[in-house]
C-alpha positions in Angstrom: 0.0 0.0 0.0 2.8 2.4 0.8 4.4 2.0 -2.6 1.1 2.6 -4.4 0.5 5.8 -2.3 4.0 7.1 -3.1 3.7 6.3 -6.8 0.5 8.3 -7.0 2.1 11.2 -5.0 5.0 11.1 -7.4 2.7 11.2 -10.4 0.7 14.2 -9.1 3.8 16.0 -8.1 5.4 15.5 -11.5 2.3 16.8 -13.4 1.8 19.8 -11.2 5.5 20.6 -10.8 6.2 20.4 -14.5 3.0 22.3 -15.4 3.8 25.4 -13.4 7.6 25.1 -13.0 7.6 24.2 -9.3 9.6 21.0 -9.6 7.0 18.9 -7.7 8.5 19.3 -4.2 5.6 21.5 -3.3 3.5 18.3 -3.4 6.0 15.7 -2.3 7.1 17.5 0.9 3.7 18.3 2.4 2.5 14.8 1.4 5.3 13.1 3.2 5.0 15.4 6.2 1.3 14.7 6.4 1.7 10.9 6.0 4.4 11.0 8.6 2.2 12.8 11.1 -1.1 11.0 10.6 -0.3 7.4 9.4 1.5 4.4 10.9 3.1 3.6 7.5 5.3 6.7 7.3 6.0 7.3 11.0 9.7 7.8 10.4 9.3 10.9 8.2 10.8 14.1 9.6 11.1 17.6 8.0 14.7 16.7 7.2 14.0 13.4 5.5 11.0 14.8 3.7 13.1 17.6 2.2 16.1 15.4 1.4 13.9 12.7 -0.2 12.0 15.4 -2.2 15.2 16.9 -3.6 16.3 13.5 -4.9 13.0 13.1 -6.6 13.3 16.7 -8.0 16.4 15.6 -9.9 14.3 13.3 -12.0 11.3 15.6 -12.3 13.6 18.5 -13.4 15.4 16.3 -15.9 12.2 14.8 -17.4 10.6 18.2 -17.7 13.7 19.8 -19.2 14.0 17.1 -21.8 10.3 17.6 -22.7 10.6 21.4 -22.8 13.6 21.2 -25.1 11.3 19.8 -27.8 9.2 23.0 -27.5 12.3 25.2 -27.5 11.2 27.2 -24.5 14.3 26.5 -22.2 16.6 29.5 -21.9 19.8 27.7 -21.0 22.0 30.7 -20.6 19.7 32.4 -18.2 19.2 29.1 -16.3 23.0 28.7 -15.8 23.3 32.3 -14.5 20.5 31.6 -12.0 22.2 28.3 -11.0 25.4 30.1 -10.2 23.5 31.6 -7.3 21.0 28.9 -6.5 23.6 26.1 -6.2 25.5 27.6 -3.2 22.1 28.8 -1.7 20.7 25.2 -1.7 23.7 24.0 0.3 23.2 26.7 2.9 19.5 25.9 3.0 20.1 22.2 3.7 22.2 23.0 6.8 19.5 25.5 8.1 16.9 22.8 7.6 18.7 20.7 10.2 17.5 23.1 12.9 13.8 22.9 12.3 11.2 20.7 14.1 8.0 19.6 12.4 5.6 22.5 13.6 8.2 25.2 12.7 8.8 23.6 9.3 5.1 23.5 8.5 4.5 27.1 9.6 7.4 28.6 7.7 6.8 26.5 4.6 3.1 27.6 4.6 3.9 31.3 5.1 6.4 31.1 2.3 3.9 29.7 -0.2 1.2 32.2 0.8 3.7 35.1 0.2 4.4 33.8 -3.3 0.7 33.4 -4.0 0.0 36.9 -2.9 2.7 38.2 -5.3 1.0 36.4 -8.2 -2.4 37.7 -7.2 -1.2 41.3 -7.8 0.9 40.5 -10.8 -1.6 41.8 -13.3 -2.0 45.1 -11.3 1.8 45.8 -11.3 3.4 47.9 -14.1 6.2 46.3 -16.0 9.6 46.8 -14.4 11.4 49.2 -16.8 14.8 49.4 -15.0 16.1 46.1 -16.5 15.1 46.8 -20.1 18.4 48.4 -20.9 20.6 46.0 -18.9 23.6 44.4 -20.6 22.0 41.0 -20.7 18.9 40.9 -23.0 17.0 37.9 -24.5 14.2 37.5 -27.0 11.6 34.8 -27.4 9.2 34.3 -30.3 6.1 32.2 -29.5 4.3 29.9 -32.0 2.0 32.8 -32.9 5.0 34.9 -34.0 4.8 37.3 -31.0 8.3 38.3 -29.9 9.0 39.2 -26.3 12.1 40.9 -24.9 13.3 40.3 -21.4 16.5 40.6 -19.5 18.3 41.3 -16.1 21.7 42.2 -14.7 23.5 38.8 -14.4 24.8 39.6 -10.9 21.4 40.5 -9.7 20.0 37.4 -11.2 22.6 35.2 -9.4 21.9 37.0 -6.1 18.2 36.5 -6.4 18.7 32.9 -7.3 20.9 32.5 -4.2 17.8 33.2 -2.1 15.8 30.9 -4.2 18.3 28.1 -3.8 18.3 28.7 0.0 14.6 28.0 0.0 15.1 25.0 -2.2 17.5 23.4 0.3 15.4 24.5 3.2 12.0 23.4 2.0 12.8 20.8 -0.7 10.7 22.4 -3.3 13.3 22.8 -6.1 13.1 26.6 -6.0 10.7 26.9 -8.9 7.9 28.2 -6.6 9.8 31.5 -6.2 12.0 31.8 -9.3 9.0 31.6 -11.7 7.2 34.6 -10.3 10.5 36.5 -10.1 11.2 35.8 -13.7 7.7 36.9 -14.7 7.3 40.0 -12.5 10.8 41.4 -12.3 12.6 40.2 -15.4 9.6 40.0 -17.8 10.1 36.4 -18.9 7.2 35.0 -20.9 5.4 32.6 -18.5 6.1 29.5 -20.7 9.8 30.4 -20.9 9.9 31.1 -17.2 8.4 27.7 -16.4 10.7 25.8 -18.8 13.8 27.6 -17.7 12.8 27.1 -14.0 12.7 23.3 -14.5 16.2 23.4 -16.0 17.4 25.3 -12.9 15.4 23.0 -10.6 17.3 20.0 -12.1 20.7 21.6 -11.5 19.9 22.9 -8.0 18.4 19.6 -7.0 21.6 17.9 -7.9 23.5 20.1 -5.5 20.9 20.3 -2.7 20.2 16.6 -2.7 23.9 15.8 -2.5 24.1 17.9 0.6 21.1 16.2 2.2 22.6 12.8 1.2 25.8 13.6 3.1 23.7 14.7 6.1 21.8 11.4 6.0 18.4 13.0 5.2 17.3 10.7 2.2 14.8 7.8 2.6 15.9 5.8 -0.4 13.0 3.4 -0.5 10.5 6.2 -0.5 12.5 8.0 -3.2 12.6 4.9 -5.4 8.8 4.7 -5.1 8.2 8.4 -5.9 10.6 8.7 -8.9 8.7 6.6 -11.6 5.5 8.6 -11.0 7.3 11.9 -10.9 9.2 11.1 -14.2 6.1 10.3 -16.2 4.0 13.0 -14.5 6.6 15.6 -15.4 6.4 14.6 -19.1 2.6 14.8 -19.0 2.7 18.2 -17.2 5.0 19.7 -19.8 2.7 18.5 -22.6 -0.3 20.2 -20.9 1.8 23.4 -20.4 2.4 23.6 -24.1 -1.4 23.4 -24.9 -2.8 26.1 -22.5 -2.6 29.9 -22.3 0.2 31.5 -20.2 -2.3 33.2 -17.9 -3.9 29.9 -17.1 -0.4 28.6 -16.0 -0.1 31.5 -13.6 -3.6 31.0 -12.2 -2.9 27.3 -11.6 0.3 28.2 -9.8 -1.5 30.7 -7.6 -4.3 28.4 -6.6 -2.0 25.5 -5.7 0.2 27.8 -3.5 -2.8 29.3 -1.6 -4.5 25.9 -0.8 -1.3 24.2 0.3 0.0 27.2 2.2 -3.2 27.5 4.3 -3.1 23.8 5.1 0.6 23.8 6.2 0.1 27.0 8.4 -2.8 25.2 10.1 -0.7 22.1 10.7 2.1 24.3 12.1 -0.1 26.2 14.5 -1.9 23.2 15.9 1.3 21.3 16.2 3.2 23.9 18.2 
């Protein structure tokens, strides 16, 4: 029964994570924490093992999604590598900070984090485009299938610094970092949503390699759980990337916002009642 549950969780995480660029950890971590708190099958789960196991799964989710998005030519590799220059070291630091959190604190902080990101997305359409980066030295262009060309860009140093914070949350919460970098790409750097999601998954893959390696050294990975989650996450990620290519960009953002709000509220509640 445990393997079936984990396979389903991995499938859902892969679909949702790839669809909106989260990496899937936003499903895996709360699911493992919930199962560890309320079932006898997963009573050995801690915030540390949930995060470490999630990041191992994110390696395969990120790789599967990236390979799928490559076919749609929406991955901005150069920008992804710039972000990874900051997110890699950040994920290592986050993994060490994670060691200090108990279950109620982890739930509370994780829930607050997701609500903040959701609130940013809620006001996204009311914010004016950020003009200060339009003349930065680093500029990119993307032409969608309808022939519409978008220009976006950012100072590389700023991008790496922002990604450091994103990587820190990745190592701390096991979410791959996509939950934060996608809205930053869209709001601050004017990435087209589909490019932001695809590039985020590329960065998620690279950051998960570094973050999971740190958690492996710290002994935070439950390998049997990871092996059960990976197949579902792999195929779910492919399906999620396919759906992403078939729907409108605004729909992608709305899905991201709804997921963050619902899971954020749930985790905050768990954190409060458990403290």
